[in-house]
C-alpha positions as CSV (number, residue, x, y, z in Angstrom):
1,M,39.8,26.7,25.3
2,A,36.5,28.1,24.3
3,G,34.7,26.5,21.3
4,P,33.3,28.4,18.4
5,E,30.3,30.5,19.1
6,E,27.0,28.6,18.1
7,V,25.1,30.4,15.5
8,E,21.5,31.1,16.4
9,A,19.1,30.1,13.7
10,L,16.0,32.2,13.8
11,E,13.2,32.0,11.3
12,P,13.7,34.6,8.7
13,E,11.2,37.5,8.5
14,R,10.0,38.6,5.1
15,V,10.6,42.3,4.3
16,C,9.3,43.9,1.1
17,L,11.1,46.9,-0.3
18,E,10.1,49.3,-3.1
19,M,12.8,51.0,-5.0
20,P,13.5,52.6,-8.4
21,P,14.0,50.0,-11.2
22,D,17.6,51.1,-11.9
23,L,18.5,50.6,-8.3
24,A,16.9,47.2,-8.2
25,E,18.7,46.3,-11.4
26,R,22.1,47.4,-9.9
27,G,21.4,45.1,-7.0
28,R,20.6,42.1,-9.2
29,R,23.8,42.6,-11.3
30,L,25.9,42.9,-8.1
31,V,24.4,39.7,-6.7
32,A,24.8,37.8,-10.0
33,G,28.4,39.0,-10.4
34,R,29.4,37.7,-7.0
35,G,27.8,34.3,-7.6
36,W,25.3,34.6,-4.7
37,Q,21.8,33.3,-4.6
38,E,19.3,36.1,-4.9
39,A,17.9,35.8,-1.4
40,E,21.4,35.6,0.2
41,G,22.7,38.5,-2.0
42,Q,19.9,40.8,-1.0
43,L,20.6,39.8,2.6
44,V,24.3,40.7,2.3
45,I,23.4,44.1,0.8
46,Y,20.9,44.9,3.5
47,S,23.2,43.7,6.4
48,R,26.3,45.7,5.1
49,G,24.3,48.8,4.5
50,L,22.8,48.5,8.0
51,A,26.3,48.0,9.5
52,V,27.6,51.2,7.8
53,L,24.7,53.2,9.2
54,E,25.2,51.8,12.7
55,V,28.9,52.6,12.6
56,E,28.2,56.2,11.4
57,E,25.6,56.6,14.1
58,A,28.1,55.5,16.7
59,G,30.6,58.1,15.6
60,A,33.2,55.6,14.6
61,A,34.0,57.7,11.6
62,E,35.8,60.2,13.8
63,D,39.0,58.2,13.7
64,E,39.4,57.8,10.0
65,S,42.8,56.0,10.3
66,A,41.2,53.2,12.4
67,D,38.0,53.2,10.4
68,R,39.7,52.7,7.0
69,G,41.1,49.4,8.1
70,L,38.4,48.0,10.3
71,L,35.2,49.1,8.6
72,P,35.5,46.8,5.5
73,R,36.4,43.9,7.7
74,L,33.4,44.7,10.0
75,L,31.1,44.9,7.1
76,E,32.3,41.6,5.8
77,L,31.9,39.8,9.1
78,E,28.4,41.3,9.7
79,S,27.2,40.2,6.3
80,S,28.8,36.7,6.7
81,R,27.1,36.3,10.0
82,A,23.7,37.3,8.6
83,V,24.1,34.9,5.7
84,L,25.2,32.1,8.0
85,R,22.2,32.5,10.2
86,Y,20.0,32.5,7.2
87,R,21.6,29.3,5.8
88,T,21.5,27.6,9.3
89,F,17.8,28.2,9.6
90,W,17.0,26.5,6.3
91,V,19.4,23.6,6.9
92,Q,17.7,23.0,10.3
93,K,14.3,23.3,8.6
94,D,15.3,20.8,5.9
95,N,16.7,18.5,8.6
96,R,13.3,18.5,10.4
97,T,11.5,17.8,7.2
98,L,13.9,14.9,6.5
99,E,13.3,13.6,10.0
100,M,9.5,13.7,9.5
101,N,9.9,12.0,6.1
102,L,12.1,9.3,7.7
103,T,9.5,8.7,10.5
104,G,6.8,8.4,7.8
105,C,8.9,6.0,5.8
106,R,9.5,3.9,8.9
107,A,5.8,3.8,9.7
108,E,5.0,2.9,6.1
109,N,7.7,0.2,6.2
110,D,6.2,-1.3,9.4
111,G,2.8,-1.2,7.7
112,M,4.1,-3.0,4.7
113,R,5.7,-5.7,7.0
114,R,2.4,-6.2,8.7
115,T,0.6,-6.4,5.3
116,I,3.1,-8.9,4.0
117,A,2.7,-11.0,7.1
118,S,-1.1,-10.9,6.7
119,L,-0.8,-11.9,3.0
120,R,1.4,-14.8,3.9
121,A,-1.2,-16.0,6.4
122,E,-3.9,-15.6,3.7
123,I,-1.7,-17.6,1.2
124,E,-1.4,-20.4,3.7
125,T,-5.1,-20.4,4.2
126,L,-5.7,-20.5,0.5
127,R,-3.3,-23.4,0.1
128,S,-5.2,-25.3,2.8
129,L,-8.5,-24.5,1.1
130,L,-7.0,-25.7,-2.2
131,Q,-5.9,-28.9,-0.6
132,A,-9.3,-29.3,0.9
133,T,-11.0,-28.7,-2.5
134,R,-8.8,-31.3,-4.1
135,S,-9.7,-33.8,-1.3
136,T,-13.4,-32.8,-1.8
137,K,-13.2,-33.5,-5.5
138,V,-11.9,-37.0,-4.7
139,A,-14.8,-37.5,-2.2
140,I,-17.3,-36.3,-4.8
141,D,-16.2,-38.8,-7.4
142,F,-16.2,-41.5,-4.8
143,L,-19.7,-40.8,-3.5
144,A,-21.1,-40.5,-7.0
145,R,-19.6,-43.9,-8.0
146,L,-20.7,-45.5,-4.7
147,G,-24.4,-44.6,-4.7
148,G,-26.7,-46.7,-2.7
149,T,-28.0,-46.3,0.8
150,S,-24.7,-45.6,2.5
151,A,-23.8,-42.7,0.2
152,L,-27.2,-41.1,0.5
153,A,-27.1,-41.4,4.3
154,L,-23.7,-39.6,4.3
155,L,-25.0,-36.9,1.9
156,D,-28.0,-36.3,4.1
157,Q,-25.7,-35.7,7.1
158,V,-23.4,-33.4,5.1
159,A,-26.5,-31.3,4.1
160,G,-26.5,-30.0,7.7
161,S,-22.7,-29.3,7.8
162,P,-21.5,-25.8,8.5
163,D,-18.7,-26.3,6.0
164,P,-19.7,-24.9,2.6
165,L,-17.1,-26.9,0.8
166,L,-18.6,-30.1,2.1
167,R,-22.1,-29.0,1.2
168,H,-20.9,-28.0,-2.2
169,A,-19.4,-31.5,-2.7
170,A,-22.5,-33.2,-1.5
171,T,-24.7,-31.2,-3.8
172,I,-22.7,-32.3,-6.9
173,A,-22.6,-35.9,-5.6
174,A,-26.4,-35.9,-5.0
175,G,-27.0,-34.5,-8.5
176,N,-25.1,-37.5,-10.0
177,I,-27.2,-40.1,-8.1
178,E,-30.5,-41.0,-9.7
179,D,-32.6,-41.8,-6.7
180,A,-35.7,-40.3,-5.0
181,R,-33.8,-39.8,-1.8
182,A,-31.1,-37.9,-3.7
183,T,-33.8,-35.6,-5.1
184,T,-35.0,-34.9,-1.5
185,I,-31.5,-34.0,-0.6
186,L,-31.2,-31.7,-3.6
187,K,-34.5,-30.0,-2.5
188,R,-32.8,-29.2,0.9
189,F,-29.8,-27.8,-0.9
190,A,-32.1,-25.6,-3.0
191,L,-32.7,-23.7,0.3
192,D,-29.0,-23.5,1.3
193,P,-27.5,-20.2,2.6
194,S,-25.0,-20.3,-0.2
195,A,-26.3,-19.0,-3.6
196,G,-23.8,-21.2,-5.4
197,I,-25.0,-24.3,-3.7
198,R,-28.7,-23.3,-4.4
199,R,-27.8,-22.9,-8.1
200,L,-26.1,-26.3,-8.2
201,A,-29.1,-27.9,-6.5
202,I,-31.5,-26.4,-9.1
203,E,-29.3,-27.6,-11.9
204,G,-29.1,-31.0,-10.4
205,L,-32.9,-31.2,-10.0
206,A,-33.3,-30.1,-13.7
207,N,-31.4,-33.2,-14.7
208,R,-33.6,-35.7,-12.9
209,S,-35.8,-38.0,-14.9
210,D,-38.8,-36.5,-13.1
211,P,-37.8,-32.9,-12.2
212,P,-39.8,-31.3,-9.3
213,A,-41.2,-28.3,-11.1
214,A,-42.6,-26.8,-7.9
215,T,-39.2,-26.5,-6.3
216,M,-37.8,-24.8,-9.4
217,V,-40.8,-22.4,-9.6
218,R,-40.2,-21.4,-6.0
219,A,-36.6,-20.7,-7.0
220,L,-37.9,-17.9,-9.3
221,G,-38.1,-15.8,-6.2
222,D,-34.5,-16.4,-5.1
223,P,-32.6,-13.2,-4.1
224,D,-29.7,-14.3,-6.3
225,R,-29.9,-13.7,-10.0
226,S,-27.9,-16.8,-11.0
227,V,-30.3,-19.0,-9.1
228,R,-33.3,-17.5,-10.8
229,A,-31.6,-17.9,-14.2
230,A,-31.0,-21.6,-13.5
231,A,-34.6,-22.0,-12.5
232,R,-35.9,-20.2,-15.7
233,A,-33.7,-22.4,-17.9
234,A,-34.8,-25.6,-16.2
235,L,-38.5,-24.7,-16.4
236,E,-38.2,-23.7,-20.1
237,R,-36.8,-27.2,-20.8
238,L,-39.8,-28.7,-18.9
239,A,-42.1,-26.7,-21.2
240,G,-45.8,-27.7,-20.8
241,S,-45.2,-29.9,-17.8
242,A,-44.1,-26.9,-15.8
243,A,-47.3,-25.0,-16.5
244,P,-49.3,-26.4,-13.6
245,A,-46.7,-25.3,-11.0
246,L,-46.4,-21.9,-12.7
247,E,-50.1,-21.3,-12.6
248,A,-50.2,-22.4,-8.9
249,M,-47.6,-19.7,-8.2
250,L,-49.8,-17.0,-9.9
251,A,-52.9,-18.4,-8.0
252,G,-51.1,-18.1,-4.7
253,R,-51.2,-21.9,-4.0
254,L,-47.4,-22.0,-4.3
255,A,-45.0,-19.4,-2.7
256,P,-41.3,-18.9,-2.7
257,A,-39.1,-18.8,0.4
258,G,-38.8,-15.2,1.5
259,G,-41.0,-12.1,1.9
260,A,-43.0,-9.8,-0.3
261,W,-40.1,-9.0,-2.6
262,A,-39.5,-12.7,-3.3
263,R,-43.2,-13.2,-4.1
264,W,-43.2,-10.2,-6.4
265,V,-40.1,-11.4,-8.3
266,A,-41.4,-15.0,-8.5
267,R,-44.8,-13.8,-10.0
268,R,-43.0,-11.5,-12.4
269,E,-40.8,-14.4,-13.6
270,T,-43.8,-16.8,-13.7
271,R,-45.8,-14.5,-15.9
272,W,-42.9,-14.1,-18.3
273,L,-42.3,-17.8,-18.5
274,L,-46.0,-18.6,-19.1
275,A,-46.2,-16.1,-21.9
276,R,-43.0,-17.6,-23.4
277,L,-44.3,-21.2,-23.1
278,R,-47.7,-20.2,-24.6
279,S,-46.0,-18.4,-27.5
280,K,-44.0,-21.6,-28.3
281,G,-47.0,-23.9,-27.8
């Protein structure tokens, strides 16, 4: 037994019609009265009118007895077929849109899964760092209390460590040990690649009983603003005792680490500090 005929869904073609307003209004009333959508109603009117014209052209009107019974049914079938093809096209188009949206949602879901996995890995890394930081804090307290030659030797070794957490810990520990060797270690940390460690070193040097003004004057040319601010604050506290190192910077006998920009910044900061110290003195 043959199955139902598959309806061919072709993309609709837009047709624009111009007609008298009263005729257009009659069409709208008819469509509304039948409960059709406007596009489908206009399609029904067009398809039925076309079927009538085709029947007349074929001469089917010669047998009026046959025509009276078959023509209305023919018109109904023709308009139903046209509407069905129209609806099938839009259903298939909507289905393709849904498929594309579903594909996009799946891709987005896969991306979210990868992001979540990456975030979990980062969380684990942060947990490990937090644990290391806590352990480092214990080491800092221990080294600061220990002091002496053994602690300073260990801090000197850590100064060359590639681990910034260890260098950070050693900088704080060295700042808590009042010893000339600890001051030397802090001078090394004042040139560390990490700006945070350089700032801690300057702050530690500022708290020594005999702060090395030259090291802090060189830090006025540091590329990091927070390091320069720490150096300015330390030199202001030194007041007059910092003047010789500041004048040496202006005279070119003292130079910061870095190129021309560092020298320009250091001299600008030095002039500002000297003027400020002289105004207070």
